[in-house]
C-alpha positions in Angstrom: 0.0 0.0 0.0 2.9 2.4 0.7 4.2 1.9 -2.8 0.8 2.5 -4.3 0.5 5.7 -2.3 3.9 6.8 -3.6 2.9 6.1 -7.2 -0.3 8.1 -6.8 1.6 11.0 -5.2 4.2 11.1 -8.0 1.5 10.9 -10.8 -0.5 13.7 -9.2 2.6 15.8 -8.9 3.4 15.2 -12.6 -0.2 16.0 -13.7 0.1 19.3 -11.8 3.4 20.2 -13.5 2.5 22.0 -16.7 6.1 22.2 -18.0 6.5 18.5 -17.7 3.2 17.8 -19.4 4.1 20.0 -22.3 7.4 18.2 -22.8 6.1 14.7 -22.3 2.7 14.9 -23.9 2.1 18.0 -26.0 5.4 18.5 -27.7 5.6 15.0 -29.3 2.1 15.4 -30.7 2.9 18.8 -32.2 6.2 17.5 -33.7 4.7 14.4 -35.2 2.1 16.5 -37.0 4.6 19.1 -38.2 7.2 16.6 -39.4 4.7 14.3 -40.9 3.4 17.0 -43.2 6.4 19.3 -43.6 8.8 16.6 -44.5 6.5 14.6 -46.7 8.3 15.5 -49.9 11.7 15.1 -48.4 10.8 11.7 -47.0 9.7 10.5 -50.3 12.7 11.7 -52.2 15.4 10.6 -49.7 17.7 7.8 -50.6 20.5 5.6 -49.1 24.1 6.6 -49.7 25.3 4.6 -52.7 23.5 3.2 -55.7 20.0 1.7 -55.6 20.1 -1.9 -56.9 17.1 -3.0 -59.1 16.3 -5.9 -61.3 14.8 -5.6 -64.8 12.4 -8.4 -65.8 11.7 -8.8 -69.6 8.3 -10.4 -70.1 8.4 -9.8 -73.9 10.0 -11.9 -76.6 12.3 -9.6 -78.6 12.4 -11.7 -81.7 8.6 -12.2 -81.8 8.0 -8.4 -81.3 10.4 -7.4 -84.0 8.9 -9.9 -86.5 5.4 -8.7 -85.7 6.4 -5.1 -86.3 8.1 -6.0 -89.6 4.8 -7.4 -90.7 3.2 -4.0 -89.9 5.9 -1.7 -91.3 9.3 -1.9 -92.9 10.4 1.2 -90.9 12.5 1.3 -87.8 15.5 -0.9 -88.2 17.8 1.7 -86.8 15.5 2.7 -83.9 16.0 0.3 -81.0 13.6 0.8 -78.0 15.8 -1.4 -75.9 18.8 0.8 -76.6 16.7 3.9 -75.7 15.6 2.4 -72.3 18.8 0.6 -71.2 21.6 2.5 -72.9 20.3 6.0 -73.4 18.3 6.1 -70.2 19.4 3.7 -67.4 23.1 3.9 -68.4 23.2 7.6 -68.7 25.5 9.3 -66.3 22.6 11.0 -64.3 20.6 7.8 -63.8 23.6 5.4 -63.4 24.9 7.5 -60.6 21.7 6.6 -58.7 20.6 3.2 -60.0 22.5 0.0 -60.8 20.4 -2.6 -62.7 20.6 -6.3 -63.6 18.4 -8.3 -65.9 16.8 -11.3 -64.2 13.9 -13.7 -64.6 10.8 -12.8 -62.6 11.2 -15.7 -60.1 14.8 -14.8 -59.4 14.0 -11.1 -59.1 11.4 -11.8 -56.4 14.0 -13.9 -54.5 16.4 -11.0 -54.6 13.7 -8.6 -53.5 12.7 -10.7 -50.6 16.3 -11.0 -49.5 16.8 -7.2 -49.8 19.7 -7.7 -52.3 17.7 -5.3 -54.6 15.2 -2.6 -53.7 12.8 -2.8 -56.6 11.8 -4.8 -59.6 10.9 -3.1 -62.9 8.9 -5.3 -65.2 8.8 -4.6 -68.9 5.5 -6.1 -70.1 4.7 -8.4 -72.9 4.9 -6.9 -76.4 6.9 -4.0 -74.9 9.3 -3.9 -77.9 6.5 -4.1 -80.5 4.4 -1.4 -78.7 7.5 0.9 -78.4 8.2 0.5 -82.1 4.6 1.4 -82.9 4.6 4.4 -80.6 8.0 5.7 -81.9 7.6 5.1 -85.7 3.9 5.2 -86.6 1.0 7.6 -86.1 -0.5 5.1 -83.7 -0.1 4.8 -80.0 -0.3 1.6 -77.9 -0.6 1.6 -74.1 2.4 0.3 -72.2 2.3 -0.4 -68.5 5.7 -0.8 -66.7 5.2 -2.4 -63.4 7.3 -1.5 -60.4 7.5 -3.8 -57.3 9.1 -2.3 -54.2 10.3 -3.9 -51.0 8.6 -2.0 -48.1 11.8 -2.7 -46.0 13.7 -0.3 -48.4 11.1 2.5 -48.7 13.6 5.2 -49.4 15.3 3.3 -52.3 11.9 2.3 -53.6 10.9 6.0 -53.8 14.1 6.7 -55.8 13.1 4.1 -58.4 9.6 5.4 -58.6 10.8 9.0 -59.1 13.3 8.0 -61.8 10.8 5.9 -63.7 8.2 8.7 -63.4 10.8 11.1 -64.9 11.3 8.7 -67.8 7.5 8.5 -68.3 7.0 12.2 -68.1 9.9 13.1 -70.4 8.7 10.7 -73.1 5.1 11.9 -72.8 6.1 15.5 -73.1 7.0 15.4 -76.8 4.2 13.1 -78.0 2.4 16.1 -79.5 5.6 17.1 -81.3 5.9 13.7 -82.8 2.3 13.7 -84.0 2.7 17.1 -85.5 5.9 15.9 -87.3 4.0 13.0 -88.8 1.0 15.1 -89.7 3.2 17.7 -91.4 5.0 15.0 -93.4 1.7 13.4 -94.5 0.3 16.8 -95.5 3.3 17.8 -97.6 3.6 14.4 -99.2 0.4 12.4 -99.0 0.7 8.7 -99.2 3.6 6.5 -98.1 6.1 8.8 -99.6 5.7 11.3 -96.8 7.0 8.7 -94.3 10.1 7.6 -96.2 12.4 10.0 -94.4 10.7 9.4 -91.0 13.3 6.9 -89.8 16.2 9.2 -90.4 14.4 12.1 -88.7 13.4 10.0 -85.7 17.0 8.7 -85.4 18.3 12.2 -85.4 16.1 13.3 -82.5 16.5 10.1 -80.4 16.6 12.0 -77.2 13.3 13.7 -78.0 11.4 10.5 -78.9 9.2 10.2 -75.8 5.9 9.0 -77.2 4.9 6.3 -74.7 3.0 6.8 -71.5 4.4 4.6 -68.7 1.9 3.7 -66.0 3.7 3.3 -62.6 1.8 1.2 -60.1 2.7 0.4 -56.5 2.5 -3.4 -56.0 2.1 -4.7 -52.4 4.7 -7.4 -51.7 3.5 -10.3 -49.5 0.8 -8.2 -47.9 3.2 -5.5 -46.7 2.7 -1.8 -47.2 5.2 1.2 -47.5 5.5 3.6 -44.7 4.4 7.2 -45.2 6.0 10.2 -43.6 3.1 10.5 -41.1 3.6 6.8 -40.2 7.3 7.2 -39.8 7.3 10.4 -37.7 4.5 9.3 -35.5 6.6 6.3 -34.4 9.8 8.3 -34.4 8.4 11.0 -32.0 6.8 8.4 -29.8 10.0 6.4 -29.3 12.0 9.6 -28.8 9.8 11.2 -26.2 9.5 8.2 -23.9 13.2 9.0 -23.2 12.1 12.3 -21.7 9.9 10.3 -19.3 13.1 8.5 -18.3 14.8 11.8 -17.8 12.0 13.2 -15.7 12.0 10.0 -13.6 15.8 10.4 -13.2 15.2 13.3 -10.8 12.7 11.7 -8.5 14.9 10.1 -5.9 17.1 13.1 -5.3 14.0 15.3 -5.1 12.6 13.0 -2.5 15.8 13.4 -0.5 16.0 17.1 -0.8 12.3 17.4 0.2 13.0 15.1 3.2 10.3 12.7 2.0 13.0 10.0 1.5 13.9 10.2 5.2 10.3 10.1 6.3 9.6 7.1 4.2 12.6 5.2 5.5 11.7 6.1 9.1 8.1 4.9 8.4 9.5 1.5 7.4 9.6 1.7 3.6 12.6 -0.1 2.3 14.9 1.5 -0.3 14.0 -1.2 -2.7 10.3 -0.4 -2.2 11.0 3.3 -2.9 13.0 2.4 -6.0 10.2 0.1 -7.2 7.7 2.9 -6.8 9.8 5.2 -9.0 10.2 2.5 -11.6 6.4 2.0 -11.8 5.8 5.8 -12.0 8.2 6.1 -15.0 6.7 3.0 -16.5 3.1 4.4 -16.2 4.2 7.8 -17.5 5.7 6.1 -20.6 2.6 4.0 -21.1 0.4 7.0 -20.9 2.6 8.8 -23.5 2.5 5.8 -25.8 -1.3 5.4 -25.5 -2.1 9.0 -26.1 0.3 9.4 -29.1 -0.9 6.1 -30.6 -4.6 7.0 -30.4 -4.0 10.6 -31.6 -2.0 9.6 -34.6 -4.5 6.8 -35.5 -7.5 9.1 -35.5 -6.0 12.4 -36.6 -3.1 11.5 -38.8 -4.7 8.2 -40.0 -1.6 6.2 -39.0 -2.1 2.4 -39.3 0.1 0.9 -36.6 -0.6 -2.7 -37.5 -1.5 -5.8 -35.4 -2.9 -4.6 -32.0 -1.2 -7.3 -29.9 2.2 -6.6 -31.5 1.9 -2.8 -31.1 0.8 -3.3 -27.5 3.7 -5.6 -26.8 6.2 -3.2 -28.3 4.7 -0.3 -26.3 4.8 -2.2 -23.0 8.4 -3.3 -23.6 9.5 0.2 -24.7 7.9 1.7 -21.5 9.7 -1.0 -19.4 13.0 -0.2 -21.0 12.4 3.6 -20.4 11.7 2.8 -16.8 14.9 0.9 -16.4 16.9 3.8 -17.9 15.0 6.2 -15.7 15.8 4.4 -12.4 19.5 4.0 -13.2 19.7 7.7 -13.8 17.7 8.3 -10.6 20.0 6.1 -8.5 23.2 7.7 -10.0 21.9 11.2 -9.4 20.9 10.2 -5.8 24.3 8.8 -5.0 26.1 11.7 -6.6 23.9 14.2 -4.8 23.3 16.4 -7.9 21.3 16.4 -11.1 24.3 16.6 -13.5 23.7 13.2 -15.1 19.9 13.9 -15.5 20.7 17.2 -17.1 23.3 15.7 -19.5 20.8 12.9 -20.4 18.0 15.3 -21.2 20.2 17.9 -23.0 22.6 15.6 -24.9 22.2 11.9 -24.6 18.6 11.9 -25.7 19.5 13.8 -28.9 22.4 11.4 -29.7 20.1 8.4 -29.2 17.4 10.1 -31.3 19.9 10.6 -34.1 21.3 7.1 -34.0 17.8 5.6 -33.7 16.4 7.4 -36.7 14.0 9.8 -34.8 15.3 12.8 -36.7 15.9 11.3 -40.2 15.4 7.7 -41.4 18.4 5.5 -40.3 18.5 4.1 -43.9 19.9 7.3 -45.3 22.6 7.7 -42.7 26.2 6.3 -43.2 26.8 2.7 -42.4 28.6 3.5 -39.1 25.5 5.2 -37.8 23.3 2.3 -38.9 25.5 -0.1 -37.0 25.4 2.1 -33.9 21.6 2.3 -33.9 21.4 -0.9 -32.0 22.7 1.1 -29.0 19.6 3.3 -28.9 16.5 2.3 -27.0 14.3 4.4 -29.3 16.0 2.9 -32.4 15.0 -0.6 -31.4 11.5 0.4 -30.7 11.2 2.4 -33.9 12.3 -0.6 -36.0 9.7 -2.7 -34.3 6.9 -0.2 -34.9 8.0 0.0 -38.6 7.7 -3.8 -38.9 4.1 -3.7 -37.6 3.2 -0.8 -39.8 4.4 -2.8 -42.8 2.2 -5.7 -41.9 4.5 -8.0 -40.0 3.1 -10.0 -37.1 4.2 -10.8 -33.5 6.6 -13.5 -34.7 8.6 -10.9 -36.6 8.9 -8.4 -33.7 9.6 -10.8 -30.8 13.3 -10.1 -31.0 12.8 -6.3 -30.6 10.4 -6.8 -27.7 12.9 -9.1 -25.9 15.7 -6.6 -26.6 13.7 -3.8 -25.0 12.7 -6.0 -22.1 16.3 -6.9 -21.6 17.4 -3.3 -21.5 14.9 -2.5 -18.8 15.8 -5.6 -16.8 19.5 -5.0 -16.9 19.3 -1.3 -15.9 16.8 -2.1 -13.2 19.1 -4.7 -11.7 22.0 -2.4 -11.8 20.1 0.4 -10.1 19.2 -2.0 -7.3 22.8 -3.1 -6.9 24.0 0.5 -6.8 21.4 1.7 -4.4 21.8 -1.3 -2.0 25.6 -1.7 -2.0 26.2 0.9 0.7 24.6 2.2 3.8 23.9 5.8 4.5 22.5 8.7 2.6 25.2 11.3 2.7 26.2 13.3 -0.4 29.0 11.4 -2.1 30.4 9.7 1.0 29.0 6.8 3.0 30.3 5.3 6.1 29.8 1.9 7.8 30.5 1.1 11.5 31.6 -2.4 12.2 31.7 -3.9 15.7 35.1 -5.4 16.6 35.4 -7.9 19.4 38.1 -7.2 21.8 
């Protein structure tokens, strides 16, 4: 009952502290809204350092397409749509600096996509070569749908592929009117087949301007997973970052109790130091749970964030709150033993920002250098953020168990260490502690 009374007292004190409420509850909500909308374009256009690896799948039969076009017209021997797409476009300096491609079968390409060896598959459909010839060398226009399949685990790289392919589509479509005008002018000046005799030479000469096909780019869901939007990402990023502030707030509690002489009164009343520490642990845990619940509900209804499987999300939230409580009590015990708030101040002003950067709360960890990506495992918020990203993509509990256990392990280790530090000496003096031993004469 004494511990329950302490928890109630601390929670009521927190609810009456407007500054703490603004930092812990209001600020993360404001930031997730601002970042989710303000960085929407940047989020979509970000990419990992280095080239994006993709696979090209050819569903068409080149020989069959060429034979079919020859039956339609004898023009176009020198105009090669494959050369336009692969050599002039994908192998151009601008595109090749961003994208590295390989040609694979559809089955092999899906294996590479699932193993994350590539970030996207670009599928050139059946009759692609024939339809491109028709669009480039005749007055007709056939629809071509280029299909793009993106691995949701590589959202940033997938967006790069989409943007590049959209640029290809738009640039080709932009001169379709010019091509039609060219053909109409030729036919008007020389009615009949004679007006088209020089068409092949003209089209070859303006190869870079031959953009007469509309490319349809579709998002294809891979194995039931969905990409993460900027609102999704920053909702989880701010949630996981600001539970660290709950830990920082809890890191001041023990020393405040001592300075207000409530620590002494509680010990005189028979409350053990372990009981007092347990009370602080549960206060931090409950604060973090309240934070997580409020931000999750707000983002779900206002920002339309889809967090994923309820049990998985709840498990991650509880584990993250448990880890934050463990961090909070180790800071609290250290501050209590030192007799000052230096560690708590450093944690709130510096360590949280470092952990937020390493964990991806500021920018997606995928676009940071490899060294930062390897160090992200050291950040509590980074582990929680990766777990939330998994559930948002459609993964289940079996896929996030490792993250939940890691968070629980962090909380358990720090909690045990805090108990050891608090219990190892007698006395409550600032910095120095003395023990008196009886010696038999």
